N, CA, C and O atoms as CSV, one atom per row, in Angstrom:
chain,resi,resn,atom,element,x,y,z
A,1,MET,N,N,91.663,77.668,105.276
A,1,MET,CA,C,91.578,78.867,106.084
A,1,MET,C,C,90.104,79.142,106.372
A,1,MET,O,O,89.261,79.031,105.482
A,2,THR,N,N,89.807,79.493,107.588
A,2,THR,CA,C,88.428,79.787,107.960
A,2,THR,C,C,88.002,81.135,107.385
A,2,THR,O,O,88.831,81.929,106.940
A,3,ILE,N,N,86.691,81.375,107.403
A,3,ILE,CA,C,86.181,82.661,106.914
A,3,ILE,C,C,86.766,83.798,107.741
A,3,ILE,O,O,87.158,84.835,107.208
A,4,ARG,N,N,86.817,83.585,109.053
A,4,ARG,CA,C,87.366,84.620,109.935
A,4,ARG,C,C,88.853,84.837,109.647
A,4,ARG,O,O,89.326,85.973,109.630
A,5,GLY,N,N,89.581,83.752,109.424
A,5,GLY,CA,C,91.012,83.855,109.103
A,5,GLY,C,C,91.239,84.557,107.783
A,5,GLY,O,O,92.164,85.359,107.652
A,6,ALA,N,N,90.396,84.258,106.796
A,6,ALA,CA,C,90.512,84.914,105.491
A,6,ALA,C,C,90.210,86.398,105.611
A,6,ALA,O,O,90.879,87.222,104.988
A,7,ALA,N,N,89.207,86.742,106.409
A,7,ALA,CA,C,88.852,88.148,106.601
A,7,ALA,C,C,89.982,88.892,107.309
A,7,ALA,O,O,90.292,90.032,106.962
A,8,ALA,N,N,90.591,88.251,108.292
A,8,ALA,CA,C,91.700,88.880,109.015
A,8,ALA,C,C,92.892,89.086,108.091
A,8,ALA,O,O,93.551,90.124,108.144
A,9,ALA,N,N,93.168,88.100,107.246
A,9,ALA,CA,C,94.274,88.226,106.297
A,9,ALA,C,C,94.009,89.341,105.295
A,9,ALA,O,O,94.908,90.116,104.966
A,10,ALA,N,N,92.777,89.419,104.815
A,10,ALA,CA,C,92.422,90.485,103.872
A,10,ALA,C,C,92.527,91.844,104.543
A,10,ALA,O,O,92.995,92.804,103.931
A,11,SER,N,N,92.097,91.932,105.793
A,11,SER,CA,C,92.180,93.182,106.541
A,11,SER,C,C,93.637,93.575,106.752
A,11,SER,O,O,93.998,94.741,106.585
A,12,GLU,N,N,94.467,92.618,107.114
A,12,GLU,CA,C,95.897,92.875,107.315
A,12,GLU,C,C,96.536,93.369,106.020
A,12,GLU,O,O,97.355,94.287,106.034
A,13,GLU,N,N,96.158,92.757,104.910
A,13,GLU,CA,C,96.704,93.162,103.617
A,13,GLU,C,C,96.263,94.587,103.275
A,13,GLU,O,O,97.066,95.380,102.782
A,14,GLN,N,N,95.003,94.915,103.529
A,14,GLN,CA,C,94.498,96.261,103.239
A,14,GLN,C,C,95.200,97.295,104.109
A,14,GLN,O,O,95.539,98.380,103.637
A,15,ILE,N,N,95.419,96.964,105.372
A,15,ILE,CA,C,96.130,97.866,106.276
A,15,ILE,C,C,97.548,98.097,105.762
A,15,ILE,O,O,98.028,99.231,105.745
A,16,ALA,N,N,98.218,97.023,105.344
A,16,ALA,CA,C,99.579,97.147,104.816
A,16,ALA,C,C,99.610,98.016,103.566
A,16,ALA,O,O,100.493,98.862,103.421
A,17,HIS,N,N,98.654,97.815,102.662
A,17,HIS,CA,C,98.600,98.628,101.445
A,17,HIS,C,C,98.370,100.107,101.777
A,17,HIS,O,O,99.001,100.982,101.183
A,18,ASN,N,N,97.479,100.382,102.715
A,18,ASN,CA,C,97.228,101.766,103.129
A,18,ASN,C,C,98.472,102.382,103.760
A,18,ASN,O,O,98.828,103.520,103.454
A,19,ARG,N,N,99.127,101.636,104.635
A,19,ARG,CA,C,100.345,102.126,105.289
A,19,ARG,C,C,101.429,102.395,104.250
A,19,ARG,O,O,102.102,103.425,104.302
A,20,ASN,N,N,101.597,101.470,103.308
A,20,ASN,CA,C,102.602,101.641,102.260
A,20,ASN,C,C,102.304,102.881,101.418
A,20,ASN,O,O,103.202,103.661,101.104
A,21,ARG,N,N,101.034,103.051,101.058
A,21,ARG,CA,C,100.636,104.207,100.251
A,21,ARG,C,C,100.955,105.507,100.977
A,21,ARG,O,O,101.473,106.452,100.382
A,22,LEU,N,N,100.640,105.547,102.272
A,22,LEU,CA,C,100.901,106.754,103.055
A,22,LEU,C,C,102.394,107.056,103.162
A,22,LEU,O,O,102.805,108.212,103.062
A,23,VAL,N,N,103.193,106.030,103.364
A,23,VAL,CA,C,104.646,106.226,103.445
A,23,VAL,C,C,105.179,106.772,102.128
A,23,VAL,O,O,105.961,107.724,102.120
A,24,LEU,N,N,104.761,106.177,101.017
A,24,LEU,CA,C,105.248,106.624,99.710
A,24,LEU,C,C,104.738,108.026,99.380
A,24,LEU,O,O,105.463,108.813,98.772
A,25,GLU,N,N,103.514,108.349,99.768
A,25,GLU,CA,C,102.991,109.706,99.561
A,25,GLU,C,C,103.798,110.717,100.358
A,25,GLU,O,O,104.112,111.800,99.864
A,26,GLN,N,N,104.131,110.364,101.582
A,26,GLN,CA,C,104.922,111.271,102.413
A,26,GLN,C,C,106.321,111.449,101.823
A,26,GLN,O,O,106.854,112.559,101.812
A,27,ALA,N,N,106.913,110.365,101.336
A,27,ALA,CA,C,108.238,110.454,100.716
A,27,ALA,C,C,108.189,111.348,99.471
A,27,ALA,O,O,109.110,112.128,99.228
A,28,ARG,N,N,107.115,111.232,98.687
A,28,ARG,CA,C,106.952,112.109,97.512
A,28,ARG,C,C,106.787,113.564,97.945
A,28,ARG,O,O,107.360,114.470,97.340
A,29,ALA,N,N,106.004,113.776,98.990
A,29,ALA,CA,C,105.709,115.133,99.455
A,29,ALA,C,C,106.972,115.870,99.903
A,29,ALA,O,O,107.063,117.088,99.749
A,30,VAL,N,N,107.935,115.151,100.451
A,30,VAL,CA,C,109.173,115.812,100.894
A,30,VAL,C,C,110.277,115.734,99.842
A,30,VAL,O,O,111.419,116.117,100.098
A,31,GLY,N,N,109.924,115.235,98.658
A,31,GLY,CA,C,110.870,115.238,97.547
A,31,GLY,C,C,111.815,114.058,97.471
A,31,GLY,O,O,112.797,114.100,96.730
A,32,LEU,N,N,111.536,113.002,98.226
A,32,LEU,CA,C,112.417,111.830,98.186
A,32,LEU,C,C,112.118,110.916,97.010
A,32,LEU,O,O,113.006,110.216,96.524
A,33,LEU,N,N,110.882,110.918,96.553
A,33,LEU,CA,C,110.486,110.110,95.402
A,33,LEU,C,C,109.962,111.033,94.321
A,33,LEU,O,O,109.254,111.998,94.610
A,34,GLY,N,N,110.301,110.747,93.102
A,34,GLY,CA,C,109.817,111.549,91.989
A,34,GLY,C,C,109.846,110.728,90.718
A,34,GLY,O,O,109.954,109.502,90.758
A,35,ALA,N,N,109.751,111.394,89.623
A,35,ALA,CA,C,109.702,110.716,88.325
A,35,ALA,C,C,111.040,110.088,87.956
A,35,ALA,O,O,111.074,109.020,87.346
A,36,ALA,N,N,112.137,110.737,88.319
A,36,ALA,CA,C,113.459,110.248,87.908
A,36,ALA,C,C,113.939,109.109,88.803
A,36,ALA,O,O,114.037,109.256,90.021
A,37,LYS,N,N,114.228,107.997,88.192
A,37,LYS,CA,C,114.873,106.888,88.895
A,37,LYS,C,C,116.278,106.808,88.307
A,37,LYS,O,O,116.518,106.139,87.303
A,38,ASN,N,N,117.198,107.513,88.965
A,38,ASN,CA,C,118.504,107.703,88.380
A,38,ASN,C,C,119.651,106.994,89.100
A,38,ASN,O,O,120.818,107.241,88.796
A,39,THR,N,N,119.331,106.124,90.040
A,39,THR,CA,C,120.368,105.399,90.761
A,39,THR,C,C,120.029,103.919,90.803
A,39,THR,O,O,118.886,103.532,91.050
A,40,ARG,N,N,121.031,103.108,90.559
A,40,ARG,CA,C,120.860,101.662,90.633
A,40,ARG,C,C,121.496,101.191,91.935
A,40,ARG,O,O,122.609,101.589,92.276
A,41,LEU,N,N,120.773,100.339,92.656
A,41,LEU,CA,C,121.237,99.803,93.926
A,41,LEU,C,C,121.417,98.311,93.759
A,41,LEU,O,O,120.529,97.625,93.253
A,42,SER,N,N,122.550,97.813,94.176
A,42,SER,CA,C,122.818,96.390,94.008
A,42,SER,C,C,123.465,95.841,95.274
A,42,SER,O,O,124.270,96.511,95.921
A,43,GLY,N,N,123.108,94.643,95.603
A,43,GLY,CA,C,123.705,94.000,96.768
A,43,GLY,C,C,123.289,92.544,96.831
A,43,GLY,O,O,122.347,92.133,96.153
A,44,ARG,N,N,123.968,91.784,97.618
A,44,ARG,CA,C,123.655,90.365,97.776
A,44,ARG,C,C,123.076,90.166,99.172
A,44,ARG,O,O,123.720,90.465,100.177
A,45,VAL,N,N,121.869,89.663,99.210
A,45,VAL,CA,C,121.193,89.379,100.474
A,45,VAL,C,C,120.504,88.026,100.356
A,45,VAL,O,O,120.228,87.574,99.245
A,46,PRO,N,N,120.222,87.375,101.471
A,46,PRO,CA,C,119.542,86.078,101.413
A,46,PRO,C,C,118.143,86.202,100.794
A,46,PRO,O,O,117.390,87.120,101.119
A,47,SER,N,N,117.817,85.286,99.917
A,47,SER,CA,C,116.505,85.311,99.260
A,47,SER,C,C,115.373,85.151,100.273
A,47,SER,O,O,114.292,85.706,100.080
A,48,ASP,N,N,115.608,84.401,101.343
A,48,ASP,CA,C,114.578,84.245,102.379
A,48,ASP,C,C,114.240,85.588,103.030
A,48,ASP,O,O,113.086,85.840,103.376
A,49,LEU,N,N,115.245,86.444,103.195
A,49,LEU,CA,C,115.017,87.771,103.764
A,49,LEU,C,C,114.153,88.603,102.829
A,49,LEU,O,O,113.215,89.264,103.276
A,50,ILE,N,N,114.454,88.579,101.551
A,50,ILE,CA,C,113.677,89.336,100.563
A,50,ILE,C,C,112.234,88.842,100.536
A,50,ILE,O,O,111.303,89.647,100.575
A,51,GLU,N,N,112.045,87.544,100.469
A,51,GLU,CA,C,110.684,86.989,100.407
A,51,GLU,C,C,109.896,87.290,101.673
A,51,GLU,O,O,108.708,87.603,101.601
A,52,ALA,N,N,110.542,87.200,102.829
A,52,ALA,CA,C,109.850,87.497,104.090
A,52,ALA,C,C,109.458,88.977,104.154
A,52,ALA,O,O,108.370,89.313,104.622
A,53,ALA,N,N,110.341,89.854,103.686
A,53,ALA,CA,C,110.046,91.285,103.695
A,53,ALA,C,C,108.918,91.612,102.718
A,53,ALA,O,O,108.039,92.412,103.036
A,54,LYS,N,N,108.935,91.005,101.542
A,54,LYS,CA,C,107.861,91.222,100.569
A,54,LYS,C,C,106.525,90.745,101.133
A,54,LYS,O,O,105.500,91.411,100.986
A,55,LYS,N,N,106.554,89.596,101.772
A,55,LYS,CA,C,105.326,89.044,102.343
A,55,LYS,C,C,104.795,89.965,103.437
A,55,LYS,O,O,103.599,90.251,103.490
A,56,ARG,N,N,105.679,90.421,104.297
A,56,ARG,CA,C,105.272,91.293,105.411
A,56,ARG,C,C,104.734,92.631,104.902
A,56,ARG,O,O,103.762,93.160,105.443
A,57,ALA,N,N,105.371,93.178,103.857
A,57,ALA,CA,C,104.970,94.478,103.319
A,57,ALA,C,C,103.852,94.360,102.283
A,57,ALA,O,O,103.286,95.367,101.858
A,58,HIS,N,N,103.539,93.129,101.880
A,58,HIS,CA,C,102.510,92.888,100.861
A,58,HIS,C,C,102.863,93.579,99.548
A,58,HIS,O,O,102.020,94.233,98.933
A,59,VAL,N,N,104.111,93.427,99.129
A,59,VAL,CA,C,104.547,93.915,97.822
A,59,VAL,C,C,105.076,92.734,97.022
A,59,VAL,O,O,105.382,91.684,97.586
A,60,THR,N,N,105.181,92.904,95.714
A,60,THR,CA,C,105.595,91.787,94.878
A,60,THR,C,C,106.937,92.000,94.186
A,60,THR,O,O,107.624,91.030,93.868
A,61,SER,N,N,107.319,93.241,93.951
A,61,SER,CA,C,108.560,93.457,93.206
A,61,SER,C,C,109.690,93.930,94.113
A,61,SER,O,O,109.459,94.511,95.173
A,62,ASP,N,N,110.907,93.669,93.673
A,62,ASP,CA,C,112.084,94.125,94.410
A,62,ASP,C,C,112.128,95.645,94.472
A,62,ASP,O,O,112.500,96.216,95.497
A,63,THR,N,N,111.748,96.306,93.372
A,63,THR,CA,C,111.756,97.773,93.335
A,63,THR,C,C,110.774,98.350,94.345
A,63,THR,O,O,111.106,99.289,95.070
A,64,GLU,N,N,109.557,97.791,94.398
A,64,GLU,CA,C,108.570,98.251,95.385
A,64,GLU,C,C,109.125,98.108,96.796
A,64,GLU,O,O,109.004,99.013,97.621
A,65,LEU,N,N,109.733,96.960,97.057
A,65,LEU,CA,C,110.280,96.685,98.380
A,65,LEU,C,C,111.377,97.683,98.736
A,65,LEU,O,O,111.390,98.222,99.843
A,66,LEU,N,N,112.287,97.930,97.814
A,66,LEU,CA,C,113.376,98.870,98.078
A,66,LEU,C,C,112.862,100.289,98.294
A,66,LEU,O,O,113.293,100.963,99.230
A,67,GLU,N,N,111.949,100.752,97.447
A,67,GLU,CA,C,111.406,102.098,97.620
A,67,GLU,C,C,110.704,102.244,98.958
A,67,GLU,O,O,110.869,103.250,99.648
A,68,LEU,N,N,109.930,101.251,99.319
A,68,LEU,CA,C,109.200,101.300,100.577
A,68,LEU,C,C,110.160,101.261,101.772
A,68,LEU,O,O,110.039,102.066,102.695
A,69,ALA,N,N,111.098,100.338,101.750
A,69,ALA,CA,C,112.041,100.201,102.866
A,69,ALA,C,C,112.905,101.445,103.023
A,69,ALA,O,O,113.107,101.924,104.139
A,70,LEU,N,N,113.411,101.967,101.918
A,70,LEU,CA,C,114.250,103.158,102.001
A,70,LEU,C,C,113.439,104.382,102.414
A,70,LEU,O,O,113.936,105.233,103.151
A,71,SER,N,N,112.202,104.476,101.949
A,71,SER,CA,C,111.341,105.591,102.357
A,71,SER,C,C,111.061,105.534,103.846
A,71,SER,O,O,111.128,106.553,104.533
A,72,ARG,N,N,110.749,104.356,104.346
A,72,ARG,CA,C,110.488,104.222,105.789
A,72,ARG,C,C,111.709,104.615,106.600
A,72,ARG,O,O,111.593,105.306,107.613
A,73,LEU,N,N,112.872,104.179,106.160
A,73,LEU,CA,C,114.105,104.495,106.876
A,73,LEU,C,C,114.394,105.994,106.825
A,73,LEU,O,O,114.755,106.590,107.840
A,74,ALA,N,N,114.239,106.600,105.663
A,74,ALA,CA,C,114.526,108.026,105.506
A,74,ALA,C,C,113.547,108.896,106.292
A,74,ALA,O,O,113.917,109.968,106.770
A,75,LEU,N,N,112.304,108.443,106.427
A,75,LEU,CA,C,111.282,109.228,107.114
A,75,LEU,C,C,111.174,108.919,108.604
A,75,LEU,O,O,110.442,109.596,109.326
A,76,GLU,N,N,111.883,107.921,109.059
A,76,GLU,CA,C,111.783,107.479,110.448
A,76,GLU,C,C,112.119,108.628,111.401
A,76,GLU,O,O,113.089,109.360,111.202
A,77,ASP,N,N,111.303,108.765,112.427
A,77,ASP,CA,C,111.585,109.820,113.393
A,77,ASP,C,C,112.528,109.298,114.470
A,77,ASP,O,O,112.854,108.112,114.501
A,78,ASP,N,N,112.952,110.178,115.334
A,78,ASP,CA,C,113.889,109.805,116.402
A,78,ASP,C,C,113.211,109.827,117.767
A,78,ASP,O,O,113.838,110.149,118.777
A,79,PHE,N,N,111.918,109.480,117.789
A,79,PHE,CA,C,111.151,109.540,119.031
A,79,PHE,C,C,111.799,108.709,120.143
A,79,PHE,O,O,111.944,109.188,121.268
A,80,GLY,N,N,112.180,107.487,119.840
A,80,GLY,CA,C,112.770,106.614,120.857
A,80,GLY,C,C,114.022,107.212,121.474
A,80,GLY,O,O,114.177,107.227,122.695
A,81,ALA,N,N,114.905,107.698,120.634
A,81,ALA,CA,C,116.154,108.297,121.127
A,81,ALA,C,C,115.870,109.557,121.955
A,81,ALA,O,O,116.502,109.784,122.987
A,82,ARG,N,N,114.920,110.369,121.495
A,82,ARG,CA,C,114.580,111.576,122.257
A,82,ARG,C,C,113.955,111.220,123.595
A,82,ARG,O,O,114.236,111.868,124.604
A,83,LEU,N,N,113.104,110.186,123.615
A,83,LEU,CA,C,112.468,109.769,124.861
A,83,LEU,C,C,113.515,109.284,125.864
A,83,LEU,O,O,113.494,109.684,127.028
A,84,VAL,N,N,114.411,108.441,125.423
A,84,VAL,CA,C,115.460,107.929,126.306
A,84,VAL,C,C,116.363,109.072,126.773
A,84,VAL,O,O,116.834,109.075,127.910
A,85,GLY,N,N,116.599,110.034,125.891
A,85,GLY,CA,C,117.435,111.179,126.249
A,85,GLY,C,C,116.840,112.053,127.341
A,85,GLY,O,O,117.559,112.804,127.998
A,86,ARG,N,N,115.536,111.959,127.536
A,86,ARG,CA,C,114.869,112.749,128.573
A,86,ARG,C,C,114.917,112.083,129.950
A,86,ARG,O,O,114.468,112.664,130.938
A,87,LYS,N,N,115.455,110.875,130.014
A,87,LYS,CA,C,115.506,110.150,131.282
A,87,LYS,C,C,116.188,111.012,132.348
A,87,LYS,O,O,117.282,111.539,132.146
A,88,GLY,N,N,115.522,111.133,133.460
A,88,GLY,CA,C,116.066,111.895,134.577
A,88,GLY,C,C,115.808,113.385,134.494
A,88,GLY,O,O,116.250,114.130,135.370
A,89,SER,N,N,115.106,113.845,133.467
A,89,SER,CA,C,114.878,115.289,133.324
A,89,SER,C,C,113.686,115.784,134.144
A,89,SER,O,O,113.497,116.990,134.298
A,90,ILE,N,N,112.898,114.870,134.660
A,90,ILE,CA,C,111.771,115.241,135.522
A,90,ILE,C,C,112.117,114.830,136.942
A,90,ILE,O,O,112.562,113.709,137.187
A,91,SER,N,N,111.912,115.736,137.858
A,91,SER,CA,C,112.250,115.483,139.247
A,91,SER,C,C,111.501,114.243,139.753
A,91,SER,O,O,110.319,114.065,139.460
A,92,ALA,N,N,112.186,113.403,140.500
A,92,ALA,CA,C,111.599,112.178,141.032
A,92,ALA,C,C,110.495,112.453,142.048
A,92,ALA,O,O,109.640,111.595,142.270
A,93,ASP,N,N,110.498,113.628,142.668
A,93,ASP,CA,C,109.489,113.922,143.689
A,93,ASP,C,C,108.285,114.690,143.137
A,93,ASP,O,O,107.472,115.189,143.915
A,94,ILE,N,N,108.157,114.791,141.845
A,94,ILE,CA,C,107.014,115.501,141.264
A,94,ILE,C,C,105.741,114.689,141.476
A,94,ILE,O,O,105.757,113.464,141.351
A,95,ASP,N,N,104.643,115.361,141.796
A,95,ASP,CA,C,103.355,114.704,142.003
A,95,ASP,C,C,102.644,114.579,140.657
A,95,ASP,O,O,102.186,115.577,140.101
A,96,LEU,N,N,102.552,113.370,140.138
A,96,LEU,CA,C,101.916,113.133,138.849
A,96,LEU,C,C,100.400,112.958,138.980
A,96,LEU,O,O,99.706,112.849,137.970
A,97,GLY,N,N,99.900,112.932,140.162
A,97,GLY,CA,C,98.459,112.826,140.395
A,97,GLY,C,C,97.894,111.455,140.029
A,97,GLY,O,O,96.723,111.328,139.670
A,98,ILE,N,N,98.708,110.474,140.120
A,98,ILE,CA,C,98.255,109.107,139.784
A,98,ILE,C,C,97.906,108.366,141.058
A,98,ILE,O,O,97.504,107.204,141.007
């Protein structure tokens, strides 16, 4: 790997760690994560999917991956759906000044 490639990989990893930290902090702030881990989640999924997700998220444990993935899903906004829902709500003859 070149020096530039190594620097880009390190930067990508740092960005992922920062993003993960922010997601988990937000989940804690709204009460989704706390000290009590009182539910066990079990399922069968392809190992390649787990490894690819861990690699992409830059996490190493299954628990980290599950907490992060579930937090992202629980905190996800509905911007896309709201945007599509607004289709046609602005008159076609409005002057946008473009």
